[in-house]
C-alpha positions as CSV (number, residue, x, y, z in Angstrom):
1,M,-122.6,61.5,-26.0
2,S,-121.1,64.3,-23.6
3,Q,-118.3,63.8,-21.5
4,N,-120.5,64.9,-18.7
5,N,-122.9,62.0,-18.9
6,K,-120.4,59.4,-19.2
7,I,-119.6,57.3,-16.1
8,P,-116.0,56.4,-16.0
9,F,-114.8,53.2,-14.8
10,L,-113.0,54.9,-11.9
11,D,-112.7,58.4,-11.3
12,L,-109.3,59.7,-10.0
13,V,-109.9,63.3,-10.9
14,G,-112.5,64.4,-8.4
15,L,-110.7,62.5,-5.6
16,H,-107.3,64.5,-6.1
17,K,-109.2,67.8,-6.7
18,E,-110.6,67.6,-3.4
19,L,-107.4,67.0,-1.9
20,E,-105.2,69.4,-4.0
21,E,-104.2,71.6,-1.4
22,E,-103.0,69.1,0.9
23,L,-101.3,67.2,-1.8
24,C,-99.5,70.1,-3.1
25,S,-98.4,71.0,0.6
26,V,-96.4,67.6,0.5
27,F,-94.4,68.6,-2.7
28,K,-93.6,72.3,-1.3
29,S,-92.2,70.6,2.1
30,A,-90.3,68.3,0.3
31,V,-88.8,71.4,-1.7
32,A,-88.3,73.3,1.2
33,T,-86.3,70.6,3.3
34,G,-84.7,68.8,0.0
35,G,-86.0,65.3,1.9
36,F,-86.8,63.4,-1.2
37,V,-85.6,60.0,-0.4
38,G,-86.4,58.9,3.2
39,G,-86.5,60.6,6.1
40,P,-89.5,62.0,8.1
41,M,-92.2,61.5,5.9
42,V,-91.4,58.1,4.6
43,E,-91.1,57.3,8.4
44,G,-94.3,58.8,9.3
45,F,-96.4,57.0,6.6
46,E,-94.8,53.7,7.7
47,R,-95.8,54.3,11.1
48,D,-99.3,55.4,10.3
49,F,-99.9,52.3,7.7
50,A,-98.8,49.9,10.5
51,G,-101.1,51.2,12.8
52,F,-103.9,51.1,9.9
53,C,-103.0,47.5,9.5
54,N,-102.8,46.4,12.9
55,V,-99.1,45.1,12.8
56,Q,-95.9,46.4,14.4
57,H,-93.9,47.2,11.6
58,C,-94.4,48.8,7.8
59,V,-91.4,49.1,5.4
60,G,-92.5,51.5,2.5
61,V,-90.9,50.2,-1.1
62,S,-91.3,51.1,-4.7
63,N,-94.2,49.4,-5.6
64,G,-96.2,46.3,-4.8
65,T,-94.2,44.1,-7.2
66,D,-91.2,44.8,-5.1
67,A,-93.2,44.2,-1.8
68,L,-94.2,40.8,-2.4
69,R,-90.8,40.1,-3.9
70,F,-88.7,41.4,-1.1
71,A,-91.0,39.9,1.8
72,L,-90.5,36.6,0.0
73,M,-86.6,37.0,-0.1
74,A,-86.6,38.0,3.4
75,A,-88.7,35.1,4.6
76,G,-86.3,32.8,3.3
77,V,-87.4,31.5,-0.3
78,K,-84.3,30.1,-2.0
79,P,-83.9,29.3,-5.7
80,G,-85.7,26.8,-7.3
81,E,-88.3,26.2,-3.9
82,L,-92.0,25.9,-4.7
83,V,-94.3,29.0,-3.9
84,I,-98.1,28.3,-4.1
85,T,-100.4,30.9,-5.2
86,V,-103.4,31.1,-7.8
87,P,-103.5,31.2,-11.2
88,N,-106.2,34.1,-10.9
89,T,-104.4,37.1,-10.3
90,F,-102.1,39.7,-11.7
91,I,-98.9,38.8,-13.2
92,A,-97.2,40.6,-10.7
93,T,-98.0,37.8,-7.9
94,V,-95.9,35.4,-10.0
95,E,-93.4,37.8,-11.4
96,A,-92.6,38.4,-7.6
97,I,-92.0,34.7,-6.8
98,T,-90.0,34.0,-9.7
99,Q,-87.7,37.3,-9.4
100,A,-87.2,36.0,-5.8
101,G,-85.7,32.8,-7.4
102,G,-88.9,30.6,-6.4
103,H,-91.0,28.2,-8.8
104,P,-95.0,29.2,-8.9
105,G,-97.3,26.1,-8.1
106,F,-100.7,26.8,-8.7
107,V,-104.2,25.8,-6.9
108,D,-107.4,26.8,-8.2
109,I,-110.4,29.4,-6.9
110,E,-113.1,29.0,-4.9
111,E,-116.2,29.8,-7.5
112,R,-118.0,32.7,-5.8
113,S,-114.8,34.5,-4.0
114,Y,-112.3,34.2,-6.9
115,N,-109.7,33.5,-4.1
116,M,-107.3,30.6,-3.4
117,H,-109.6,27.5,-2.4
118,P,-108.5,26.1,1.2
119,A,-109.5,22.6,0.7
120,L,-107.7,22.3,-2.8
121,L,-104.5,23.6,-1.3
122,E,-104.9,21.0,1.6
123,E,-105.4,18.5,-1.3
124,Y,-102.3,19.6,-2.9
125,L,-100.4,19.4,0.2
126,E,-101.4,16.2,1.3
127,A,-101.9,14.3,-2.0
128,R,-98.8,15.8,-4.3
129,C,-96.5,16.4,-1.6
130,G,-94.5,14.6,1.5
131,L,-92.1,15.1,4.1
132,D,-88.7,14.4,3.3
133,S,-87.2,11.8,6.2
134,A,-83.8,13.4,5.9
135,T,-84.9,17.2,6.1
136,G,-88.2,17.3,7.5
137,R,-89.3,19.8,4.6
138,L,-92.5,19.3,2.6
139,V,-91.4,18.2,-0.9
140,H,-93.4,18.2,-4.1
141,H,-93.4,14.7,-5.3
142,Q,-93.1,15.6,-9.0
143,S,-90.6,18.2,-9.2
144,G,-88.7,17.4,-6.1
145,R,-88.9,20.8,-5.4
146,P,-89.2,21.9,-1.5
147,V,-92.4,24.0,-0.9
148,A,-91.4,27.3,1.0
149,A,-94.3,29.5,1.2
150,I,-98.0,30.3,0.1
151,V,-99.2,33.6,-1.2
152,P,-103.2,33.8,-0.9
153,V,-104.2,36.9,-2.9
154,H,-106.9,39.1,-1.1
155,L,-108.3,39.7,-5.0
156,F,-110.8,42.7,-5.6
157,G,-110.7,43.8,-2.4
158,Q,-112.1,40.3,-0.9
159,P,-110.0,38.6,1.9
160,A,-109.0,35.1,1.1
161,D,-110.6,32.4,3.7
162,M,-107.7,32.4,5.9
163,D,-108.1,30.0,8.9
164,L,-107.2,26.7,7.1
165,I,-104.4,28.4,4.8
166,L,-102.6,29.4,8.0
167,E,-103.2,26.2,9.6
168,L,-102.0,24.3,6.9
169,A,-98.9,26.6,6.8
170,E,-98.0,25.9,10.4
171,R,-98.5,22.1,9.9
172,Y,-95.9,22.0,7.2
173,N,-93.7,24.9,8.4
174,L,-94.3,27.3,5.6
175,S,-94.5,30.8,5.3
176,V,-97.6,32.7,4.5
177,I,-97.0,35.8,2.6
178,E,-100.5,37.7,1.6
179,D,-100.8,39.3,-1.6
180,A,-102.9,42.3,-0.4
181,C,-102.2,44.8,-3.1
182,Q,-106.1,44.9,-3.6
183,A,-106.9,44.9,-0.3
184,H,-106.1,48.0,1.8
185,G,-108.5,47.9,5.2
186,A,-110.3,44.7,4.1
187,E,-110.9,42.5,7.3
188,Y,-111.5,38.7,8.0
189,F,-113.4,36.9,10.9
190,S,-110.9,34.3,12.1
191,E,-113.0,31.6,13.8
192,Q,-109.9,30.4,15.4
193,G,-109.1,33.4,16.8
194,R,-112.9,34.5,17.3
195,R,-111.7,38.1,16.1
196,W,-111.7,40.3,13.0
197,R,-108.3,40.5,11.3
198,K,-107.1,43.2,9.1
199,T,-105.5,42.1,5.8
200,G,-102.1,42.2,6.1
201,S,-101.9,41.1,9.6
202,M,-102.5,37.6,9.2
203,G,-99.3,36.2,7.5
204,R,-95.6,36.0,8.5
205,A,-95.6,39.2,6.0
206,A,-97.8,40.9,3.3
207,A,-97.4,43.2,0.2
208,F,-99.3,46.0,-0.5
209,S,-99.5,48.1,-3.7
210,F,-100.2,51.9,-4.1
211,Y,-100.6,52.1,-7.6
212,P,-102.6,55.0,-8.5
213,G,-106.1,53.3,-8.9
214,K,-105.7,51.2,-5.7
215,N,-108.1,52.0,-2.7
216,L,-105.0,53.9,-1.2
217,G,-103.3,55.0,-4.2
218,A,-100.2,57.2,-4.5
219,C,-99.7,59.8,-7.5
220,G,-97.1,57.4,-9.1
221,E,-95.6,54.1,-7.8
222,G,-95.5,52.8,-4.2
223,G,-95.7,49.7,-2.1
224,A,-95.2,48.5,1.3
225,V,-94.5,45.2,3.3
226,T,-96.3,44.7,6.7
227,T,-95.4,42.4,9.3
228,D,-94.8,41.6,13.0
229,N,-91.5,40.3,12.5
230,A,-88.8,42.7,13.5
231,E,-86.0,40.8,12.1
232,L,-87.9,40.4,8.6
233,A,-88.8,43.9,8.6
234,Q,-85.2,44.9,9.0
235,H,-84.1,42.5,6.3
236,I,-86.4,44.2,3.9
237,R,-85.2,47.5,4.8
238,M,-81.8,46.7,3.9
239,L,-83.0,44.7,0.7
240,R,-84.6,47.8,-0.4
241,D,-81.5,49.9,0.2
242,H,-78.6,48.3,-1.8
243,G,-78.2,45.7,1.4
244,Q,-77.1,48.8,3.6
245,A,-77.2,48.6,7.3
246,K,-76.0,52.0,7.1
247,K,-74.5,54.1,4.8
248,Y,-72.0,52.3,2.4
249,Y,-71.8,49.7,4.8
250,H,-73.4,46.5,2.7
251,E,-74.7,43.6,4.9
252,M,-76.2,41.8,1.6
253,E,-76.7,42.5,-2.2
254,G,-80.2,44.5,-2.1
255,C,-82.0,46.3,-4.7
256,N,-82.9,50.2,-5.4
257,G,-86.5,49.6,-4.1
258,R,-87.0,52.6,-1.8
259,L,-90.5,54.7,-1.6
260,D,-90.1,58.0,-2.2
261,A,-90.7,60.6,0.2
262,I,-93.1,62.7,-1.7
263,Q,-95.1,59.9,-2.6
264,A,-95.1,58.7,1.2
265,G,-96.4,62.0,2.1
266,I,-98.9,61.9,-0.6
267,L,-100.0,58.4,1.3
268,Q,-100.1,59.9,4.6
269,V,-102.5,62.5,3.7
270,K,-104.8,59.9,1.7
271,L,-104.7,57.3,4.4
272,R,-106.5,59.7,6.6
273,R,-109.4,59.3,4.6
274,L,-109.2,55.8,3.5
275,R,-111.6,54.3,6.1
276,E,-114.4,56.7,4.7
277,W,-113.6,55.9,1.1
278,N,-113.8,51.9,1.8
279,E,-117.1,52.7,3.5
280,Q,-118.3,54.5,0.6
281,R,-117.4,51.9,-1.7
282,R,-119.0,49.3,0.7
283,E,-122.2,51.5,0.6
284,A,-121.8,51.4,-3.0
285,A,-121.4,47.9,-3.5
286,A,-124.8,47.5,-1.0
287,R,-126.8,49.9,-3.5
288,Y,-125.6,47.8,-6.5
289,R,-127.0,44.5,-4.7
290,D,-130.0,46.4,-4.0
291,L,-130.8,47.5,-7.4
292,F,-129.9,44.1,-8.8
293,E,-132.1,42.5,-6.1
294,A,-135.1,44.9,-7.3
295,A,-134.7,43.8,-10.9
296,G,-134.8,40.3,-10.2
297,M,-131.0,39.7,-10.8
298,E,-129.5,39.2,-7.4
299,D,-127.5,36.5,-8.9
300,L,-125.3,39.0,-10.8
301,A,-124.2,40.9,-7.2
302,P,-120.6,39.7,-6.0
303,Y,-120.5,37.3,-3.1
304,E,-119.6,38.6,0.1
305,P,-119.2,35.8,2.8
306,A,-120.5,36.6,6.8
307,W,-116.8,36.3,7.6
308,A,-115.6,39.0,5.6
309,K,-115.6,42.7,5.2
310,A,-114.8,43.5,1.3
311,I,-113.4,46.8,0.4
312,Y,-114.6,46.4,-3.1
313,H,-111.3,47.7,-4.9
314,L,-113.2,46.3,-7.8
315,Y,-117.1,45.8,-8.3
316,V,-116.9,42.4,-10.2
317,I,-119.9,40.3,-11.8
318,R,-119.9,37.5,-14.3
319,V,-121.8,37.0,-17.5
320,R,-121.8,34.3,-20.0
321,E,-122.1,36.9,-22.9
322,R,-119.4,39.3,-21.5
323,D,-118.3,41.1,-24.9
324,G,-121.8,42.1,-25.7
325,L,-122.3,43.5,-22.3
326,I,-119.2,45.7,-22.4
327,R,-120.2,47.0,-26.0
328,R,-123.6,47.7,-24.7
329,L,-122.3,49.7,-21.8
330,A,-119.8,51.4,-24.1
331,E,-122.6,52.6,-26.1
332,A,-124.3,54.1,-23.1
333,G,-121.2,55.9,-22.0
334,I,-120.1,53.2,-19.2
335,G,-116.8,52.3,-18.3
336,T,-115.7,48.7,-17.6
337,G,-112.7,46.8,-16.8
338,I,-111.9,42.7,-17.3
339,H,-109.6,41.8,-14.4
340,Y,-108.1,39.5,-15.8
341,P,-108.8,37.7,-19.0
342,I,-106.2,35.1,-19.2
343,P,-105.4,33.2,-16.2
344,L,-101.6,32.9,-15.4
345,H,-101.0,29.4,-16.1
346,M,-102.2,30.0,-19.9
347,Q,-99.9,33.2,-20.6
348,N,-97.1,33.1,-23.1
349,A,-94.8,34.4,-20.3
350,Y,-95.6,31.2,-18.2
351,R,-96.0,28.5,-21.2
352,R,-92.6,26.9,-19.5
353,L,-94.4,25.6,-16.8
354,G,-96.3,23.1,-19.0
355,Y,-99.9,23.8,-18.1
356,K,-102.7,23.3,-20.6
357,A,-106.3,24.4,-20.9
358,G,-108.6,22.8,-18.3
359,A,-105.8,22.5,-15.5
360,F,-107.5,25.2,-13.1
361,P,-111.2,25.4,-14.5
362,E,-112.5,27.7,-11.9
363,S,-110.0,30.0,-12.9
364,E,-110.6,29.8,-16.6
365,R,-114.0,30.0,-16.4
366,A,-114.3,33.1,-14.3
367,A,-111.6,34.9,-16.7
368,S,-114.0,34.2,-19.5
369,E,-116.9,36.0,-18.0
370,I,-116.1,38.4,-15.3
371,V,-116.6,42.1,-15.9
372,S,-115.8,44.9,-13.6
373,L,-118.5,47.5,-13.3
374,P,-117.3,51.5,-12.2
375,M,-116.8,51.4,-8.7
376,F,-115.0,54.3,-6.7
377,P,-115.8,56.7,-3.7
378,G,-118.4,59.3,-4.9
379,I,-120.0,57.2,-7.5
380,T,-123.6,58.4,-7.2
381,V,-127.3,56.9,-6.8
382,E,-127.9,58.1,-10.3
383,Q,-124.7,56.7,-11.9
384,Q,-125.3,53.4,-10.6
385,E,-129.1,53.2,-11.4
386,R,-127.7,54.1,-14.9
387,V,-125.3,51.2,-14.9
388,V,-127.6,48.7,-13.4
389,G,-130.4,49.3,-16.0
390,A,-128.0,48.9,-18.9
391,V,-126.5,45.5,-17.5
392,V,-130.1,44.4,-16.6
393,E,-131.5,45.6,-20.2
394,C,-128.8,43.5,-22.0
395,V,-128.5,40.2,-19.9
396,Q,-132.5,39.8,-19.8
397,G,-132.3,40.2,-23.5
398,K,-129.6,37.4,-23.9
399,R,-131.5,35.4,-21.4
400,A,-134.5,35.7,-23.4
401,Q,-132.9,35.0,-26.6
402,A,-131.5,31.7,-24.9
403,V,-134.8,30.5,-23.9
404,A,-136.2,31.0,-27.1
405,V,-133.4,29.1,-28.8
């Protein structure tokens, strides 16, 4: 099969070709001014991205992992304190927790959204934790660790169901730090507030990644923290720059975690197109759903509740015979991905946490069945028809075999 007939999982070439002149002008501007670190391009992007997320402050940093790590540190997570998240996410979520000094605790996911199950979070906090009479803080019974924060992950571009998460955090005086690294521009309808809210605007702070494949991606690495808390934003500005309040005056020990000016300028250019690109992804997701429904396989289409406006960073279906489907699509010249094949509690890196298979059944089942189909701005109807045709042919065959047996 010729290269032209293949359908890529993600097309970064076409998107950047379209913007080539504008992107090159960013580099030329940096060369002409010598402004490579900090300065007007970083500040301009921070201002624009804060506005996009409907928050007061944005702090650009070197990558999404640092964004989450700095947010947790600035929120006051102390060494050994418990930070609750999900096992069905990229390892960077938990790396940020442990590198900030925290200890990860897990709750399982909802079956259809793949995001944190709010009722299981409530059960965790009420059944496994209790208020310490001396300090008034919530403490995990088994470990004796104080609970400091909750990190809901807006996975695949789908917002987590936030109302109960935020209510529980307020009840127990916990910080909510959103992992919005895959959710640039997704929206959640809050029943409590009776309004739509952008991901990145609901917790005490939120972390974004601008890895090249994200809906808003740099031409390299980049990240940002968004918040309405001015003190927290200033804390992160110092953390990213060796703890400096001003040059050579260090208020704390910090890190080298700055967003460089060229990447900020590139992101500012691309941010102007993000709403359009997100809408193209939503339109493509709707076409996929229509095509699956026409084939009598609407159960394959991802779940999007009425309270969510997902931005489909990934278009994820789930099938029992995943390996066979991936092989069939590869033979047809169709790219796929798996996000993620091993939940974090079963990774060798976190064997020390002591979890066994079966601890988080929904995360484990999803990890064995999910597959991501091609999704990017500009994907054509013809490409999507080919993808769905190949998926349906393979899945129908597998289901027919199962019925025959």
